[in-house]
C-alpha positions, 0 to 999 in steps of 0.5 A: 500500499502506498499513502502520500501525506502531502498539501496541495500547493506545497512545493515539496509536495508537487515534487513527489506527485510529479514523480508519482505522475510521470512513473503512472503510480497511484497512491492514497493521498491523505491531505495535511492542513498546514494552516491549522497545524496538522503537520505538527500534531502527535499522529503525523510526527510519528511518521514524521518527527520534523513535521514537514510535508510530505511523507510517503508510506510504503507498506507501513515504512515511512519515507520523510523529505521530498528529495528522499521520496523522489530518489526511493520512488524511482528506485522502487518503480524504475520505469520510466527512470528519472536518472540519466543512463550514464555515470556523468549525467547521473552525476550532474543530476545529483549536483542539481538536487544537492543544490535544491536542499542547500540553497534553492529551497531555503531561498524560495522560502525566504522570498515566499515568506517575505512576499506572500506567507507573512500576510496570513500570519500577521493576521493571527493574534500574536500569541498564536504566531509566537507558539507557530515560532516556538514550535520551531527547534532550531533557534536561527531557523526560528529567528530567521523566520521571524525577521521575514514575517516581521520585516517582509521584503525589508528583511536582510534574509530576503534580499539574501534569498533573492541573491541566492535565486538570481545566481541559481537561475543564471547557472540553470540558464547557462546549463540549459544552453543546447540542451533541453533538460538540466542534466541532459535527459528529463530527470529528478533535477528538472522536477526538483527545480520545476516546482521552485522556478514555477513559484518564483513566477507565481510571486511575480518575481519572473521579470526580476530573475528571468529577464535575458535567461531565455533557456530557463523561460524555454525550460519552464514552458516545456516543464509545464506542458508535460503530462505530469504537470497537468496531473500533479501540479494544475489540479491541486492549484486554488485560484484564490491563492494565486490571486493572493500571490499575484497580488502581493508580488505585484505590490513589491515589484518596485522594492525587488527592483531596488534590491536587484539593482543593489545586488547586481551594482 
């Protein structure tokens, strides 16, 4: 039995659903309501002590963390493979997936909190917001989030996140010169990057980060035209949430342009 505990518009959940859809593997879907903190409740923490989504449960064995889940699914359900056939291609794929964990996810989280998520968080009663922060076990991570919620696009972490994203999108554009996919063939690297690059676009940061980077624009269009995208991402999107992202992203465009100018000199 295969179960997926996930959230509809969570980027990490999108990654796993894309792998499942590409392989035409069905899983029982169990939605985790992030708005109510369901991911921090005891029953869920038994499956995923980190309190994040998604979690895959395969025949009673719980697999947390989206990158690990994607690798696991590619091994358990090997066709079609989502790894290049040659060792060099697989090394390239793993280099990109490593960057997701080390740089892309944290940077994307920073800009998402600063532009979009803070609006809802600031509407919470202060004591509820403090309880949410207190549930973050890592003190550095807790204060990082606090600063982004309190200061939004004025936070130094927002500028740092934007700088990281700018570097990664530039590296992607260079890597995609003359080839359709990051590691040569469509792989876990493309799936991993796709959901974050798409979120950048949803937050209206495309003008700042995609300009002059036609290879990335072409790649993103190709990603969105795949059958697995139409099955694993589009049906789970909510128009009101997308509209909120667009409204808030549009509102901070002048500040984003200012920050980018300072970063690029």
